[in-house]
N, C-alpha and C positions, 0 to 999 in steps of 0.2 A: 696660314698659321695665326693663332690668336695673338692679340696685342698683349704685351707683358709690361709689368711695372718697370719703369726706367730707374727708379730709385730703390735698388736692392737693399739699402741699409734701413729703409723705413719699416720693412716687415709687413706693409700693407699692400695688398694687391690693388692695382688701379689701372684702368685702361689709359692708353696714351691718346689724348685728343689730337686730331689732325691739326697741323699748323695752317695758317691762312692760305699759303701757296698750294699746299698739298690738298686742302679741302676744295679749293677752286678748281684745281686740275681734275680732281675726282668728279666734281659735279658736272663738268663738261661731258662726261661719259654717260650721264643719266638722262634717259629720254622719257620724261613724264608726259610728253605730248603724243607719243605713239599710241594709236588706237589698235588694240589687239583684239582680233575677232574671237570671241568666246562662245559664239553660237554653235549649236549642233555638237558640242563636245560633252564634257562632264560637269559643266558649271551649273550648280544649283541656282545661282543668281540669274543667269541668262536663260536657262531651260524652263524656268517658271512661265515665261511668255513665249515659248517656242511656237513658231508659226504665226505670230501676231506682231504688229509694228508697235511694240512697247519697249521703251528704254528702261531697263531695270536699275533703279536707284534705291533699292530696299535693303536687303540683308547687308550687314557690316563686313563687306568683302570688297577691297579696292580693285580697280581695273588696271593697276600698274603692274609691270613685271617685278618680280622680287629683285633685291639688290644683286649686282654681279657677284660679290663674294659668296652669297648664299647659293647661287646657281653653280658657281665653280666648285663649292664644297660638295654639292649633291652629285655633280659629274664625277668628282674623284671617288666618292663613296660608291656610286654605281659601277664605276670601272673596276672596283675591287671584286665584284661579281658574286659574293656570298652574302646572303641576307638572312642569317640565322637570328636566333633570339639575342637581343642586345640589352645592355645596361649602360647607364651614364658612366663615362670614363673620367679619369682624373683631370685632363685638360679642359673638358667641358665644364666640370664642376668649378674648377679654378676660374674659368672665364666668366661663368655666371656670377660668382662671388665678386670678381673684379668689376664687373659691370654694375652691380648693385652699389659698390663702394664709389665708383667713378661718377655714377649718375646721381646718387642720393646721399653719399657719405654714410651708407649703411654697412656696418660691420656684421657680416653674416657668417655663421659657422657652417661647415659642410653638412653636418647632421640635421640642420634645420630644413634642408631642401628635400622636397618630395616631388618627383617628376610624374606628371599626369598626362593622359591622352586628351586633354581638353579642359578649359576653364569651367565649363558647365559640369563636368565630372566633379570638380572641386566644390562647386556650390552644393551639389547633391550630397557629397561625402560629408561636408560640414554640417548639413542639416541632420544627418544620421549620427554624427559623432557627438553632437551637443544634445543632451536629453532635456528637451523642454520646448516651449513655444518660441516662435520667431517673430521679429518685428522688422518692418522696412517701410520705406516711403515711396509713394507713387507720384508720377509715372516712373516705371522702372523696367529694365531689361526683362523680358518675359520669363526666363528661367528662375528669376528671383521669386516669382509668383507660383511657379509649378514645383520647385524643388522641395519646399516644406510639405506640400500636400503629398508628394510621392514618398516622402519619408514618414508620413503619418503624423506630422507635426501641425499644430495650429499656427496659422499665420494671421497677424494683425497688420494692417497697412494704415499709414497716416499720409495724407497728401502733402507734398511739398507746396509751398506758397509762393505765388508770384508777387514779389514785393518790388513795385516800381518796374524796373527793367531787369530784375534778377530773381532767379529761383533760389529759395533758401529753405531751411528747416523750420518746421513749426514745433518748437520745443514744448510749448504749452500743451498741444495736443499729444505729443509724444509722451509727456509725463502722465497724461490721463490714460493713454493706451497701454502703457506697460503694466504688467501684473506680476504677482509672485511666481507664476508659471513661465514668464518670459525669461529665456536664457540666452537667446541668440539675436544679435542685430546684424542684418544683411546690408552692407554698405557698398555703393557703387562710386568709385573714386579714381579718376574723374567720372562724372555722371553720364550714363547712357540711359535716356536719350536727351536730357536737357542741355548737355554740353558744359556743365559747370566744372571748373577746376577749383575745388574747395580751398578757401584761404586758411591760414594758420589759426586765426581767431575762431573760425567755424569748426575746424577740426578739434581745437582745444575744448570748445564747449561740448562737442559731441563726445570726446573722450571722458570728460567729467560726467556726462550723463551715463555713459556705459559703466564707469567705475561705481557710481552711486547705486546703480541697479544691479551690479555684479553680472554684467552681460559679456559673453564671448562675442567677438566681432569677426565676421567673415567679410574681408574687404576685397572686392573685385577691382584690381588695379590694372586691368588689361590694356587700358588706353593711357597709361601713365607717361609714356614717352611721346604722346601726341598733344602736348600743351601748346596751344597756338598763341596765347598771350604771354607777355613777359612775367611769368609767375612760376616758381619752382613747384614740383610735385613733392609732397612730404608724406611718405608712408606712415600710416597711423602708428605702427610699431615704434617709430622714432620719438613718440611723445611720452617717453618714460618707460622704465622697466616694467611697471605694472601693465601698461598698455601692450607692451611686447608679449607679456605672459598670457594675455587674454585675446590675442589677435592671430587670425589665420589670414595671410596675405596671398592672393592669387595673382600671378603674372604670367605672361607668355610673349613670345616674339611674334605671335600670329597677326595681330592687328597692325603694329608698327611696320613690320617688314613684309606684310602681305603673304603669309604662309599658313593661313588657317587650315587648308586642306592637308597639311602635314601633321596636324594633331599632336602638338607638343606644348605643354604648359608646366607650371610648377607652383607648388604651395610652399610658402615659407612660414614655418611654425616653430618659434623659439622654445615654447614650453614643451618639455618632454612628455608630460602626461597627456596634454592635448594632442600632441603629435602621435602618440601611441594609439589614442582612441580613433584618430583620423585613419591611421594605417589599418586598424582592426576592421573598420567598416568597409574598407576597400578590398580586403582579402577575399580572393575567390571570385570577385565580381569585376574589378577594374583591371584591364590588361596593361602590360608594360607599354611605354611609348615606342613607336617604331623607330628603327635605326636612322631612317632618312630625316625624320623630325628632329632627332637629337643632333644629327650632323648640321642641319639647317640652323638650329638654335645656337650652336657654338659659333658658326660664322656670323650670324646676326648680332649676337651679343659682343663678339670680339672684333669685328672688322667693318661694321657698317655705319659708323657714326656720321661720316660725311654724307652718306646717302640719306640717313634720317633727317639731317638738317636741311638738305635740299628738298626732301618731301614736305617738311614743315612749311617752307617758303611757298610751295605749290598749293598746299592746303589752305594757307592764309588767303591767297588770291582767290581760290575757289569759294571759300567761306564768305569773303566780301562780296563776291558776285551773287551768291545765293541771298545774302541779307539785303542787298540792293534790289534784287528782283522781287523778293517777298514784299519789301516796303512799297513798291510801286504797283502791286497787284491788289485790287480791291478784294476784300473778304479774307485776306491772309495777314498774319503777323507772326513774329518770332522774336525771341531774345537773342542777344549776342552769344555766339558760340566761342567759349574760352578754350575748349579742348575737344578732342575727337574729330572725326570727319563726318559728323552727323548733325543735321539741322532738325530741331523740333518745332514744327510749324502748326500754329493754331488756325484751323480751317473752319471753325464754327461760324465765322462770319459769312461763309458761302451759303448757308441756309440749306445744306443738303444733309441727308441722313448718313450717307456713307462716302466721306470725302476721298478715301483711298480708291474706291471704285470710280468716283467722279474723275479722278486724275488718270486712272488706267484708260478711261475712254478718251482722254486727251493724248494717250500714248506715253505716259510716264508711270512706272510702277513704283509706288512708295509703300512703306510699312504702315499698317493700320494702327492708329493710336490706341484703339480698344485693346489690342494685345498687350499694351504697356500699362493698362489701367485707366486710360484717358480717351474715351470715345470723342470724336470730333477733331482729333489731332492727327497729323501724319509725320513720319520721320523720313528725311531725305538724306541719302548717302552721297556726299560730294567728293568722295575719293575716286576720281575718274579724270581722264584727259579733258582739257578745256573744251575741245570740240564736242565731246559727249555732253558735258554739263550745259554748254550754251544751247545745244539743240533741245535738251530737256526743259530748260528754263523758258525757251521760246514756246514750247508746247503748252507749258503751264499757263503762260500769259495769254496765248491765243484762246485756250479753252475758256478761261475766265472772262475775257473780253467778249467772246462770242456769246456766252450765256447771258451776260448783262445786256448785250445788244438785243438778244431775243426777248428778254423781259420787257424791254421798252416797246 
């Protein structure tokens, strides 16, 4: 059953945060060190390297079991036995609204929510719903680059800049890149792949840029509950009524609670006209979310906060291990990961044309930076048990040290 607001007089739905004793007891039941064998089954992540000795740390899919409340909710739904067409039900909507208020202080009306069978669907729908060219910054999650093209929209990209030890926006180049035809800004918040959790001053400046150029913003917030540093996530819609009017926010339980295969996400669109356009482009093309995805979403949003906090602790340790390993490996560098479970690694110092292939030969499968708009880089997914990560980092180190020994 979903957590409900303890203060009935307030009129605001809010999830009940577990107390210290309750959270501690719950965490004892979570086994983030268990290695689950995903080979030979239905795993896209692991089947990419079927038959070879390669540890897959590429696609953003963790190797942890889903939270126990999610599994229990799925078991109950399966026991029902009937899997007809489904629609979001009242308690699911209430739970999602309560979650958004509890996590971000965001007061969301039920009609703002549109349930989707995936966040990429939302990106593509946004590009079709907004009539005009799109602007984004690279490197970026690959569907940001493909969605405008598939919608027949022009896309302009501006590189993020590496300022000291931090990736940030190049507002001067963004001003030069925007045109009268530009109508849509595609935002990744937190950022995949560079791992930034944007600060309020950065978001405020971005909001001012979008207001000045009258841009609609499609904000991919799918990693918003995976902030590793002590910094709050602030949805762009909270930066004033005008930003809410011009923002499509995409969220999902899939990354945080590791249920991407259940294909359930949601768009939050406060403006009725923009919401109507979004619905119109989906009609006849985008299917409803399957009933198991909806059941998992209600449990994830309503009952899994202790699990999420325990996961964050695990990801922080893994992040630190990756950063330390990269720092001591010649030819590699990276910036600090503030959010997500993804490390964006500069491999240009290796002096190889295809670093992803280079590391595959070492037995580690990473995402190729060229797909994100930055050749010479790789992305590493550290959302896995410590044993798996340690083995992968040893392979990376051995490969690089071997190559340098051979050069001598």
